[in-house]
N, CA, C, O and the ligand as a Tripos MOL2 file, in Angstrom:
@<TRIPOS>MOLECULE
protein
  293   291    74     0     0
PROTEIN
NO_CHARGES

@<TRIPOS>ATOM
      1 N         148.6430  116.3280   97.6080 N.3       1 MET1
      2 CA        147.2240  116.0970   97.3680 C.3       1 MET1
      3 C         146.4250  117.2600   97.9600 C.2       1 MET1
      4 O         146.7450  117.7770   99.0310 O.2       1 MET1
      5 N         145.3970  117.6490   97.2460 N.am      2 ALA2
      6 CA        144.5800  118.7760   97.6980 C.3       2 ALA2
      7 C         143.8510  118.4160   98.9830 C.2       2 ALA2
      8 O         143.5520  117.2540   99.2590 O.2       2 ALA2
      9 N         143.5830  119.4430   99.7440 N.am      3 ASP3
     10 CA        142.9030  119.2650  101.0130 C.3       3 ASP3
     11 C         141.3900  119.2490  100.7660 C.2       3 ASP3
     12 O         140.8340  120.1870  100.1940 O.2       3 ASP3
     13 N         140.7540  118.1980  101.1930 N.am      4 LEU4
     14 CA        139.3040  118.0580  101.0440 C.3       4 LEU4
     15 C         138.6380  118.1780  102.4030 C.2       4 LEU4
     16 O         139.2630  117.9480  103.4380 O.2       4 LEU4
     17 N         137.3510  118.5450  102.3890 N.am      5 ILE5
     18 CA        136.6170  118.6920  103.6330 C.3       5 ILE5
     19 C         135.1990  118.1610  103.4020 C.2       5 ILE5
     20 O         134.5260  118.5410  102.4440 O.2       5 ILE5
     21 N         134.7720  117.2910  104.2870 N.am      6 THR6
     22 CA        133.4200  116.7310  104.1810 C.3       6 THR6
     23 C         132.5360  117.3920  105.2270 C.2       6 THR6
     24 O         132.8780  117.4470  106.4080 O.2       6 THR6
     25 N         131.3900  117.8930  104.7680 N.am      7 LEU7
     26 CA        130.4760  118.6320  105.6520 C.3       7 LEU7
     27 C         129.0840  118.0260  105.6400 C.2       7 LEU7
     28 O         128.6280  117.4590  104.6480 O.2       7 LEU7
     29 N         128.4360  118.1690  106.7720 N.am      8 ASP8
     30 CA        126.9970  117.9250  106.8850 C.3       8 ASP8
     31 C         126.3620  119.3090  106.9180 C.2       8 ASP8
     32 O         126.4810  120.0340  107.9060 O.2       8 ASP8
     33 N         125.6890  119.6690  105.8320 N.am      9 THR9
     34 CA        125.0380  120.9700  105.7430 C.3       9 THR9
     35 C         123.5340  120.7380  105.6940 C.2       9 THR9
     36 O         122.9680  120.4310  104.6440 O.2       9 THR9
     37 N         122.9060  120.8910  106.8410 N.am     10 ASN10
     38 CA        121.4590  120.6550  106.9730 C.3      10 ASN10
     39 C         121.0690  119.2600  106.4630 C.2      10 ASN10
     40 O         120.0660  119.0990  105.7670 O.2      10 ASN10
     41 N         121.8620  118.2810  106.8140 N.am     11 GLY11
     42 CA        121.5780  116.8910  106.4450 C.3      11 GLY11
     43 C         122.1240  116.4730  105.0980 C.2      11 GLY11
     44 O         122.0450  115.2980  104.7380 O.2      11 GLY11
     45 N         122.6760  117.4100  104.3450 N.am     12 ASP12
     46 CA        123.2570  117.1190  103.0350 C.3      12 ASP12
     47 C         124.7570  116.8890  103.2260 C.2      12 ASP12
     48 O         125.4900  117.8330  103.5180 O.2      12 ASP12
     49 N         125.2150  115.6650  103.0690 N.am     13 ILE13
     50 CA        126.6240  115.3420  103.2940 C.3      13 ILE13
     51 C         127.3500  115.3100  101.9580 C.2      13 ILE13
     52 O         127.0490  114.4970  101.0840 O.2      13 ILE13
     53 N         128.3270  116.2260  101.8180 N.am     14 GLU14
     54 CA        129.1060  116.3240  100.5850 C.3      14 GLU14
     55 C         130.5650  116.5960  100.9300 C.2      14 GLU14
     56 O         130.8870  117.1760  101.9680 O.2      14 GLU14
     57 N         131.4340  116.1570  100.0250 N.am     15 THR15
     58 CA        132.8570  116.4440  100.1620 C.3      15 THR15
     59 C         133.2220  117.5730   99.2140 C.2      15 THR15
     60 O         132.8800  117.5510   98.0320 O.2      15 THR15
     61 N         133.9320  118.5740   99.7640 N.am     16 HIS16
     62 CA        134.2650  119.8130   99.0600 C.3      16 HIS16
     63 C         135.7860  119.9800   98.9810 C.2      16 HIS16
     64 O         136.5440  119.2870   99.6610 O.2      16 HIS16
     65 N         136.2040  120.9160   98.1340 N.am     17 ILE17
     66 CA        137.5930  121.3720   98.1410 C.3      17 ILE17
     67 C         137.7000  122.4170   99.2510 C.2      17 ILE17
     68 O         136.8630  123.3130   99.3570 O.2      17 ILE17
     69 N         138.7340  122.2890  100.0730 N.am     18 HIS18
     70 CA        138.8980  123.1910  101.2130 C.3      18 HIS18
     71 C         139.1180  124.6250  100.7330 C.2      18 HIS18
     72 O         139.8200  124.8440   99.7460 O.2      18 HIS18
     73 N         138.5330  125.5900  101.4130 N.am     19 GLY19
     74 CA        138.6420  127.0060  101.0400 C.3      19 GLY19
     75 C         139.8380  127.6630  101.6870 C.2      19 GLY19
     76 O         139.6880  128.4950  102.5810 O.2      19 GLY19
     77 N         141.0160  127.2970  101.2440 N.am     20 VAL20
     78 CA        142.2310  127.7520  101.9210 C.3      20 VAL20
     79 C         142.5490  129.2300  101.7050 C.2      20 VAL20
     80 O         143.3360  129.7930  102.4660 O.2      20 VAL20
     81 N         141.9620  129.8780  100.6940 N.am     21 VAL21
     82 CA        142.2940  131.2830  100.4360 C.3      21 VAL21
     83 C         141.1310  132.2120  100.7680 C.2      21 VAL21
     84 O         141.0790  133.3340  100.2640 O.2      21 VAL21
     85 N         140.2220  131.7760  101.5860 N.am     22 SER22
     86 CA        139.1140  132.6330  101.9880 C.3      22 SER22
     87 C         138.7790  132.3490  103.4480 C.2      22 SER22
     88 O         139.3810  131.4820  104.0820 O.2      22 SER22
     89 N         137.8230  133.0820  103.9590 N.am     23 ASP23
     90 CA        137.3730  132.8540  105.3310 C.3      23 ASP23
     91 C         136.3850  131.6990  105.4100 C.2      23 ASP23
     92 O         135.9930  131.2800  106.4990 O.2      23 ASP23
     93 N         135.9810  131.1830  104.2390 N.am     24 TYR24
     94 CA        135.0230  130.0890  104.2230 C.3      24 TYR24
     95 C         135.7270  128.7450  104.3740 C.2      24 TYR24
     96 O         136.9270  128.6310  104.1230 O.2      24 TYR24
     97 N         134.9760  127.7370  104.7820 N.am     25 GLY25
     98 CA        135.5520  126.4140  104.9510 C.3      25 GLY25
     99 C         135.7390  125.6900  103.6380 C.2      25 GLY25
    100 O         136.5830  124.8000  103.5290 O.2      25 GLY25
    101 N         134.9450  126.0720  102.6250 N.am     26 THR26
    102 CA        135.0180  125.3670  101.3420 C.3      26 THR26
    103 C         135.2590  126.3470  100.2020 C.2      26 THR26
    104 O         135.0320  127.5490  100.3380 O.2      26 THR26
    105 N         135.7210  125.8150   99.0820 N.am     27 LEU27
    106 CA        135.9160  126.6290   97.8810 C.3      27 LEU27
    107 C         134.6010  127.2560   97.4320 C.2      27 LEU27
    108 O         134.5930  128.3760   96.9200 O.2      27 LEU27
    109 N         133.4850  126.5450   97.6190 N.am     28 CYS28
    110 CA        132.1720  127.0380   97.1870 C.3      28 CYS28
    111 C         131.5100  127.9070   98.2440 C.2      28 CYS28
    112 O         130.3090  128.1650   98.1770 O.2      28 CYS28
    113 N         132.2920  128.3600   99.2240 N.am     29 CYS29
    114 CA        131.8820  129.3820  100.1940 C.3      29 CYS29
    115 C         130.8500  128.9210  101.2320 C.2      29 CYS29
    116 O         129.9050  129.6480  101.5380 O.2      29 CYS29
    117 N         131.0320  127.7440  101.7550 N.am     30 ILE30
    118 CA        130.2380  127.3230  102.9130 C.3      30 ILE30
    119 C         131.0830  127.5700  104.1580 C.2      30 ILE30
    120 O         132.2310  127.1340  104.2450 O.2      30 ILE30
    121 N         130.4990  128.2680  105.1060 N.am     31 ALA31
    122 CA        131.2050  128.5700  106.3550 C.3      31 ALA31
    123 C         131.2070  127.3500  107.2740 C.2      31 ALA31
    124 O         130.3420  126.4780  107.1840 O.2      31 ALA31
    125 N         132.1970  127.3140  108.1530 N.am     32 ILE32
    126 CA        132.2450  126.2480  109.1690 C.3      32 ILE32
    127 C         132.4580  126.8770  110.5380 C.2      32 ILE32
    128 O         133.1260  126.3120  111.4040 O.2      32 ILE32
    129 N         131.8700  128.0700  110.7150 N.am     33 ASP33
    130 CA        132.0880  128.8210  111.9520 C.3      33 ASP33
    131 C         131.0520  128.5480  113.0400 C.2      33 ASP33
    132 O         131.0810  129.1820  114.0950 O.2      33 ASP33
    133 N         130.1410  127.6120  112.7920 N.am     34 GLY34
    134 CA        129.1720  127.2570  113.8240 C.3      34 GLY34
    135 C         127.8710  128.0280  113.7530 C.2      34 GLY34
    136 O         126.9540  127.7370  114.5200 O.2      34 GLY34
    137 N         127.7520  129.0060  112.8580 N.am     35 ASP35
    138 CA        126.4820  129.7200  112.6910 C.3      35 ASP35
    139 C         125.4180  128.7650  112.1490 C.2      35 ASP35
    140 O         125.7330  127.6600  111.7090 O.2      35 ASP35
    141 N         124.1700  129.1930  112.1860 N.am     36 SER36
    142 CA        123.0730  128.3150  111.7800 C.3      36 SER36
    143 C         123.1480  127.8970  110.3110 C.2      36 SER36
    144 O         122.6260  126.8450  109.9430 O.2      36 SER36
    145 N         123.7920  128.7080  109.4690 N.am     37 ASP37
    146 CA        123.8780  128.3660  108.0470 C.3      37 ASP37
    147 C         125.1980  127.7170  107.6720 C.2      37 ASP37
    148 O         125.4860  127.5460  106.4870 O.2      37 ASP37
    149 N         126.0040  127.3540  108.6580 N.am     38 SER38
    150 CA        127.3020  126.7600  108.3420 C.3      38 SER38
    151 C         127.2190  125.2370  108.3410 C.2      38 SER38
    152 O         126.2760  124.6440  108.8640 O.2      38 SER38
    153 N         128.2230  124.6320  107.7470 N.am     39 GLY39
    154 CA        128.2970  123.1760  107.7100 C.3      39 GLY39
    155 C         129.0040  122.6360  108.9350 C.2      39 GLY39
    156 O         129.7490  123.3500  109.6070 O.2      39 GLY39
    157 N         128.7640  121.3730  109.2150 N.am     40 ILE40
    158 CA        129.4300  120.6930  110.3250 C.3      40 ILE40
    159 C         130.4590  119.7470  109.7240 C.2      40 ILE40
    160 O         130.1190  118.8970  108.9010 O.2      40 ILE40
    161 N         131.7110  119.8910  110.1290 N.am     41 VAL41
    162 CA        132.7890  119.0570  109.6000 C.3      41 VAL41
    163 C         132.6440  117.6480  110.1490 C.2      41 VAL41
    164 O         132.5080  117.4510  111.3570 O.2      41 VAL41
    165 N         132.6740  116.6680  109.2510 N.am     42 ILE42
    166 CA        132.6390  115.2700  109.6800 C.3      42 ILE42
    167 C         133.8420  114.5420  109.1080 C.2      42 ILE42
    168 O         134.3300  114.8830  108.0300 O.2      42 ILE42
    169 N         134.3090  113.5570  109.8210 N.am     43 GLU43
    170 CA        135.4520  112.7690  109.3620 C.3      43 GLU43
    171 C         135.0150  111.8730  108.2190 C.2      43 GLU43
    172 O         134.0340  111.1390  108.3440 O.2      43 GLU43
    173 N         135.7200  111.9250  107.1270 N.am     44 ALA44
    174 CA        135.3710  111.0770  105.9890 C.3      44 ALA44
    175 C         136.6100  110.8500  105.1500 C.2      44 ALA44
    176 O         136.7450  111.4220  104.0690 O.2      44 ALA44
    177 N         137.4930  110.0400  105.6290 N.am     45 THR45
    178 CA        138.7220  109.7830  104.8750 C.3      45 THR45
    179 C         138.4140  108.9610  103.6260 C.2      45 THR45
    180 O         137.5060  108.1290  103.6210 O.2      45 THR45
    181 N         139.1810  109.2070  102.5770 N.am     46 GLY46
    182 CA        139.0290  108.4520  101.3470 C.3      46 GLY46
    183 C         137.9170  108.9230  100.4380 C.2      46 GLY46
    184 O         137.6570  108.3010   99.4080 O.2      46 GLY46
    185 N         137.2500  110.0180  100.7990 N.am     47 LYS47
    186 CA        136.1590  110.5450   99.9780 C.3      47 LYS47
    187 C         136.7170  111.2960   98.7700 C.2      47 LYS47
    188 O         137.8590  111.7570   98.7870 O.2      47 LYS47
    189 N         135.9050  111.4130   97.7310 N.am     48 LYS48
    190 CA        136.2200  112.2490   96.5780 C.3      48 LYS48
    191 C         135.2260  113.4020   96.5530 C.2      48 LYS48
    192 O         134.1210  113.2930   97.0840 O.2      48 LYS48
    193 N         135.6310  114.5120   95.9300 N.am     49 VAL49
    194 CA        134.7650  115.6880   95.8530 C.3      49 VAL49
    195 C         133.4900  115.3290   95.0940 C.2      49 VAL49
    196 O         133.5400  114.8530   93.9600 O.2      49 VAL49
    197 N         132.3480  115.5650   95.7380 N.am     50 ASP50
    198 CA        131.0660  115.3280   95.0710 C.3      50 ASP50
    199 C         130.1540  116.5500   95.1440 C.2      50 ASP50
    200 O         128.9630  116.4550   94.8450 O.2      50 ASP50
    201 N         130.7090  117.7010   95.5410 N.am     51 CYS51
    202 CA        129.9620  118.9620   95.5380 C.3      51 CYS51
    203 C         130.0010  119.5280   94.1130 C.2      51 CYS51
    204 O         131.0800  119.7860   93.5800 O.2      51 CYS51
    205 N         128.8370  119.7210   93.5000 N.am     52 GLU52
    206 CA        128.7700  120.1950   92.1180 C.3      52 GLU52
    207 C         129.4120  121.5690   91.9520 C.2      52 GLU52
    208 O         130.0790  121.8180   90.9480 O.2      52 GLU52
    209 N         129.2220  122.4620   92.9210 N.am     53 ALA53
    210 CA        129.7970  123.8080   92.8230 C.3      53 ALA53
    211 C         131.3220  123.7530   92.8530 C.2      53 ALA53
    212 O         131.9820  124.4240   92.0580 O.2      53 ALA53
    213 N         131.8790  122.9680   93.7520 N.am     54 CYS54
    214 CA        133.3460  122.8230   93.8170 C.3      54 CYS54
    215 C         133.8800  122.1910   92.5330 C.2      54 CYS54
    216 O         134.9120  122.6200   92.0170 O.2      54 CYS54
    217 N         133.1960  121.1900   92.0190 N.am     55 ILE55
    218 CA        133.6370  120.5350   90.7850 C.3      55 ILE55
    219 C         133.6120  121.5330   89.6290 C.2      55 ILE55
    220 O         134.5550  121.5690   88.8390 O.2      55 ILE55
    221 N         132.5590  122.3430   89.5080 N.am     56 ASN56
    222 CA        132.4740  123.3290   88.4310 C.3      56 ASN56
    223 C         133.5800  124.3750   88.5440 C.2      56 ASN56
    224 O         134.1470  124.7820   87.5300 O.2      56 ASN56
    225 N         133.8970  124.8200   89.7740 N.am     57 MET57
    226 CA        134.9950  125.7840   89.9670 C.3      57 MET57
    227 C         136.3180  125.1550   89.5610 C.2      57 MET57
    228 O         137.1400  125.7970   88.9060 O.2      57 MET57
    229 N         136.5270  123.9010   89.9490 N.am     58 TRP58
    230 CA        137.7580  123.2010   89.5970 C.3      58 TRP58
    231 C         137.8930  123.0880   88.0770 C.2      58 TRP58
    232 O         138.9770  123.3040   87.5340 O.2      58 TRP58
    233 N         136.7950  122.7500   87.3860 N.am     59 LYS59
    234 CA        136.8280  122.6520   85.9230 C.3      59 LYS59
    235 C         137.2040  123.9840   85.2980 C.2      59 LYS59
    236 O         137.9860  124.0180   84.3480 O.2      59 LYS59
    237 N         136.6620  125.0820   85.8140 N.am     60 SER60
    238 CA        136.9780  126.4040   85.2710 C.3      60 SER60
    239 C         138.4360  126.7610   85.5020 C.2      60 SER60
    240 O         139.1180  127.2210   84.5860 O.2      60 SER60
    241 N         138.9100  126.5550   86.7020 N.am     61 VAL61
    242 CA        140.2650  126.9430   87.0550 C.3      61 VAL61
    243 C         141.2930  126.1510   86.2570 C.2      61 VAL61
    244 O         142.3110  126.7080   85.8450 O.2      61 VAL61
    245 N         141.0490  124.8820   86.0330 N.am     62 THR62
    246 CA        142.0420  124.0700   85.3360 C.3      62 THR62
    247 C         142.1320  124.4040   83.8490 C.2      62 THR62
    248 O         143.0250  123.9020   83.1660 O.2      62 THR62
    249 N         141.2300  125.2400   83.3310 N.am     63 GLN63
    250 CA        141.2990  125.6840   81.9430 C.3      63 GLN63
    251 C         142.2800  126.8420   81.7560 C.2      63 GLN63
    252 O         142.6830  127.1390   80.6310 O.2      63 GLN63
    253 N         142.6680  127.4990   82.8600 N.am     64 VAL64
    254 CA        143.5490  128.6620   82.7950 C.3      64 VAL64
    255 C         144.9910  128.2070   83.0090 C.2      64 VAL64
    256 O         145.2940  127.4700   83.9470 O.2      64 VAL64
    257 N         145.8790  128.6670   82.1090 N.am     65 LYS65
    258 CA        147.2840  128.3130   82.2310 C.3      65 LYS65
    259 C         147.9780  129.2550   83.2230 C.2      65 LYS65
    260 O         147.5810  130.4090   83.3910 O.2      65 LYS65
    261 N         149.0000  128.7450   83.8580 N.am     66 LYS66
    262 CA        149.7450  129.5550   84.8200 C.3      66 LYS66
    263 C         150.2980  130.8080   84.1550 C.2      66 LYS66
    264 O         150.3970  131.8510   84.8010 O.2      66 LYS66
    265 N         150.6620  130.7280   82.8710 N.am     67 SER67
    266 CA        151.2180  131.8800   82.1500 C.3      67 SER67
    267 C         150.1910  132.9910   81.9660 C.2      67 SER67
    268 O         150.5570  134.1220   81.6460 O.2      67 SER67
    269 N         148.9240  132.6870   82.1610 N.am     68 GLN68
    270 CA        147.8600  133.6960   82.0330 C.3      68 GLN68
    271 C         147.5990  134.4210   83.3570 C.2      68 GLN68
    272 O         146.7810  135.3400   83.4060 O.2      68 GLN68
    273 N         148.2620  134.0300   84.3910 N.am     69 ILE69
    274 CA        148.0290  134.5930   85.7250 C.3      69 ILE69
    275 C         149.1200  135.5830   86.0890 C.2      69 ILE69
    276 O         150.3060  135.2600   86.0210 O.2      69 ILE69
    277 N         148.7200  136.8000   86.4790 N.am     70 LYS70
    278 CA        149.6640  137.7560   87.0140 C.3      70 LYS70
    279 C         149.6790  137.5610   88.5290 C.2      70 LYS70
    280 O         148.7570  137.9600   89.2410 O.2      70 LYS70
    281 N         150.7470  136.9400   88.9890 N.am     71 LEU71
    282 CA        150.8200  136.6200   90.4020 C.3      71 LEU71
    283 C         151.0580  137.8830   91.2120 C.2      71 LEU71
    284 O         151.9660  138.6610   90.9200 O.2      71 LEU71
    285 N         150.2370  138.0760   92.2290 N.am     72 ILE72
    286 CA        150.3200  139.2520   93.0940 C.3      72 ILE72
    287 C         150.6390  138.7850   94.5080 C.2      72 ILE72
    288 O         150.0210  137.8530   95.0230 O.2      72 ILE72
    289 N         151.5790  139.4230   95.1050 N.am     73 ARG73
    290 CA        151.9360  139.0520   96.4870 C.3      73 ARG73
    291 C         151.3620  140.0260   97.4710 C.2      73 ARG73
    292 O         151.5590  139.8730   98.6770 O.2      73 ARG73
    293 ZN        131.6390  122.7140   97.5920 Zn       74 ZN74
@<TRIPOS>BOND
     1     1     2 1
     2     2     3 1
     3     3     4 2
     4     3     5 am
     5     5     6 1
     6     6     7 1
     7     7     8 2
     8     7     9 am
     9     9    10 1
    10    10    11 1
    11    11    12 2
    12    11    13 am
    13    13    14 1
    14    14    15 1
    15    15    16 2
    16    15    17 am
    17    17    18 1
    18    18    19 1
    19    19    20 2
    20    19    21 am
    21    21    22 1
    22    22    23 1
    23    23    24 2
    24    23    25 am
    25    25    26 1
    26    26    27 1
    27    27    28 2
    28    27    29 am
    29    29    30 1
    30    30    31 1
    31    31    32 2
    32    31    33 am
    33    33    34 1
    34    34    35 1
    35    35    36 2
    36    35    37 am
    37    37    38 1
    38    38    39 1
    39    39    40 2
    40    39    41 am
    41    41    42 1
    42    42    43 1
    43    43    44 2
    44    43    45 am
    45    45    46 1
    46    46    47 1
    47    47    48 2
    48    47    49 am
    49    49    50 1
    50    50    51 1
    51    51    52 2
    52    51    53 am
    53    53    54 1
    54    54    55 1
    55    55    56 2
    56    55    57 am
    57    57    58 1
    58    58    59 1
    59    59    60 2
    60    59    61 am
    61    61    62 1
    62    62    63 1
    63    63    64 2
    64    63    65 am
    65    65    66 1
    66    66    67 1
    67    67    68 2
    68    67    69 am
    69    69    70 1
    70    70    71 1
    71    71    72 2
    72    71    73 am
    73    73    74 1
    74    74    75 1
    75    75    76 2
    76    75    77 am
    77    77    78 1
    78    78    79 1
    79    79    80 2
    80    79    81 am
    81    81    82 1
    82    82    83 1
    83    83    84 2
    84    83    85 am
    85    85    86 1
    86    86    87 1
    87    87    88 2
    88    87    89 am
    89    89    90 1
    90    90    91 1
    91    91    92 2
    92    91    93 am
    93    93    94 1
    94    94    95 1
    95    95    96 2
    96    95    97 am
    97    97    98 1
    98    98    99 1
    99    99   100 2
   100    99   101 am
   101   101   102 1
   102   102   103 1
   103   103   104 2
   104   103   105 am
   105   105   106 1
   106   106   107 1
   107   107   108 2
   108   107   109 am
   109   109   110 1
   110   110   111 1
   111   111   112 2
   112   111   113 am
   113   113   114 1
   114   114   115 1
   115   115   116 2
   116   115   117 am
   117   117   118 1
   118   118   119 1
   119   119   120 2
   120   119   121 am
   121   121   122 1
   122   122   123 1
   123   123   124 2
   124   123   125 am
   125   125   126 1
   126   126   127 1
   127   127   128 2
   128   127   129 am
   129   129   130 1
   130   130   131 1
   131   131   132 2
   132   131   133 am
   133   133   134 1
   134   134   135 1
   135   135   136 2
   136   135   137 am
   137   137   138 1
   138   138   139 1
   139   139   140 2
   140   139   141 am
   141   141   142 1
   142   142   143 1
   143   143   144 2
   144   143   145 am
   145   145   146 1
   146   146   147 1
   147   147   148 2
   148   147   149 am
   149   149   150 1
   150   150   151 1
   151   151   152 2
   152   151   153 am
   153   153   154 1
   154   154   155 1
   155   155   156 2
   156   155   157 am
   157   157   158 1
   158   158   159 1
   159   159   160 2
   160   159   161 am
   161   161   162 1
   162   162   163 1
   163   163   164 2
   164   163   165 am
   165   165   166 1
   166   166   167 1
   167   167   168 2
   168   167   169 am
   169   169   170 1
   170   170   171 1
   171   171   172 2
   172   171   173 am
   173   173   174 1
   174   174   175 1
   175   175   176 2
   176   175   177 am
   177   177   178 1
   178   178   179 1
   179   179   180 2
   180   179   181 am
   181   181   182 1
   182   182   183 1
   183   183   184 2
   184   183   185 am
   185   185   186 1
   186   186   187 1
   187   187   188 2
   188   187   189 am
   189   189   190 1
   190   190   191 1
   191   191   192 2
   192   191   193 am
   193   193   194 1
   194   194   195 1
   195   195   196 2
   196   195   197 am
   197   197   198 1
   198   198   199 1
   199   199   200 2
   200   199   201 am
   201   201   202 1
   202   202   203 1
   203   203   204 2
   204   203   205 am
   205   205   206 1
   206   206   207 1
   207   207   208 2
   208   207   209 am
   209   209   210 1
   210   210   211 1
   211   211   212 2
   212   211   213 am
   213   213   214 1
   214   214   215 1
   215   215   216 2
   216   215   217 am
   217   217   218 1
   218   218   219 1
   219   219   220 2
   220   219   221 am
   221   221   222 1
   222   222   223 1
   223   223   224 2
   224   223   225 am
   225   225   226 1
   226   226   227 1
   227   227   228 2
   228   227   229 am
   229   229   230 1
   230   230   231 1
   231   231   232 2
   232   231   233 am
   233   233   234 1
   234   234   235 1
   235   235   236 2
   236   235   237 am
   237   237   238 1
   238   238   239 1
   239   239   240 2
   240   239   241 am
   241   241   242 1
   242   242   243 1
   243   243   244 2
   244   243   245 am
   245   245   246 1
   246   246   247 1
   247   247   248 2
   248   247   249 am
   249   249   250 1
   250   250   251 1
   251   251   252 2
   252   251   253 am
   253   253   254 1
   254   254   255 1
   255   255   256 2
   256   255   257 am
   257   257   258 1
   258   258   259 1
   259   259   260 2
   260   259   261 am
   261   261   262 1
   262   262   263 1
   263   263   264 2
   264   263   265 am
   265   265   266 1
   266   266   267 1
   267   267   268 2
   268   267   269 am
   269   269   270 1
   270   270   271 1
   271   271   272 2
   272   271   273 am
   273   273   274 1
   274   274   275 1
   275   275   276 2
   276   275   277 am
   277   277   278 1
   278   278   279 1
   279   279   280 2
   280   279   281 am
   281   281   282 1
   282   282   283 1
   283   283   284 2
   284   283   285 am
   285   285   286 1
   286   286   287 1
   287   287   288 2
   288   287   289 am
   289   289   290 1
   290   290   291 1
   291   291   292 2
@<TRIPOS>SUBSTRUCTURE
     1 MET1         2 RESIDUE 1 A MET
     2 ALA2         6 RESIDUE 1 A ALA
     3 ASP3        10 RESIDUE 1 A ASP
     4 LEU4        14 RESIDUE 1 A LEU
     5 ILE5        18 RESIDUE 1 A ILE
     6 THR6        22 RESIDUE 1 A THR
     7 LEU7        26 RESIDUE 1 A LEU
     8 ASP8        30 RESIDUE 1 A ASP
     9 THR9        34 RESIDUE 1 A THR
    10 ASN10       38 RESIDUE 1 A ASN
    11 GLY11       42 RESIDUE 1 A GLY
    12 ASP12       46 RESIDUE 1 A ASP
    13 ILE13       50 RESIDUE 1 A ILE
    14 GLU14       54 RESIDUE 1 A GLU
    15 THR15       58 RESIDUE 1 A THR
    16 HIS16       62 RESIDUE 1 A HIS
    17 ILE17       66 RESIDUE 1 A ILE
    18 HIS18       70 RESIDUE 1 A HIS
    19 GLY19       74 RESIDUE 1 A GLY
    20 VAL20       78 RESIDUE 1 A VAL
    21 VAL21       82 RESIDUE 1 A VAL
    22 SER22       86 RESIDUE 1 A SER
    23 ASP23       90 RESIDUE 1 A ASP
    24 TYR24       94 RESIDUE 1 A TYR
    25 GLY25       98 RESIDUE 1 A GLY
    26 THR26      102 RESIDUE 1 A THR
    27 LEU27      106 RESIDUE 1 A LEU
    28 CYS28      110 RESIDUE 1 A CYS
    29 CYS29      114 RESIDUE 1 A CYS
    30 ILE30      118 RESIDUE 1 A ILE
    31 ALA31      122 RESIDUE 1 A ALA
    32 ILE32      126 RESIDUE 1 A ILE
    33 ASP33      130 RESIDUE 1 A ASP
    34 GLY34      134 RESIDUE 1 A GLY
    35 ASP35      138 RESIDUE 1 A ASP
    36 SER36      142 RESIDUE 1 A SER
    37 ASP37      146 RESIDUE 1 A ASP
    38 SER38      150 RESIDUE 1 A SER
    39 GLY39      154 RESIDUE 1 A GLY
    40 ILE40      158 RESIDUE 1 A ILE
    41 VAL41      162 RESIDUE 1 A VAL
    42 ILE42      166 RESIDUE 1 A ILE
    43 GLU43      170 RESIDUE 1 A GLU
    44 ALA44      174 RESIDUE 1 A ALA
    45 THR45      178 RESIDUE 1 A THR
    46 GLY46      182 RESIDUE 1 A GLY
    47 LYS47      186 RESIDUE 1 A LYS
    48 LYS48      190 RESIDUE 1 A LYS
    49 VAL49      194 RESIDUE 1 A VAL
    50 ASP50      198 RESIDUE 1 A ASP
    51 CYS51      202 RESIDUE 1 A CYS
    52 GLU52      206 RESIDUE 1 A GLU
    53 ALA53      210 RESIDUE 1 A ALA
    54 CYS54      214 RESIDUE 1 A CYS
    55 ILE55      218 RESIDUE 1 A ILE
    56 ASN56      222 RESIDUE 1 A ASN
    57 MET57      226 RESIDUE 1 A MET
    58 TRP58      230 RESIDUE 1 A TRP
    59 LYS59      234 RESIDUE 1 A LYS
    60 SER60      238 RESIDUE 1 A SER
    61 VAL61      242 RESIDUE 1 A VAL
    62 THR62      246 RESIDUE 1 A THR
    63 GLN63      250 RESIDUE 1 A GLN
    64 VAL64      254 RESIDUE 1 A VAL
    65 LYS65      258 RESIDUE 1 A LYS
    66 LYS66      262 RESIDUE 1 A LYS
    67 SER67      266 RESIDUE 1 A SER
    68 GLN68      270 RESIDUE 1 A GLN
    69 ILE69      274 RESIDUE 1 A ILE
    70 LYS70      278 RESIDUE 1 A LYS
    71 LEU71      282 RESIDUE 1 A LEU
    72 ILE72      286 RESIDUE 1 A ILE
    73 ARG73      290 RESIDUE 1 A ARG
    74 ZN74       293 GROUP 0 **** ****
């Protein structure tokens, strides 16, 4: 199961896809490093992704077949 992360970003609580391949905490590039513009991680088990940006990225990515990707190591 994909790793999800729920953040409080200036009072806006949303569940995102975790940003495992970047320095950001979420796929939609919200930081969780404690700076003033970063989100605060909150415990929220059982949540589903409700961040529109993460959902739109997921929709785009799932349209691409693995055979269309040149994997780079
Ligand atoms: Zn997001």
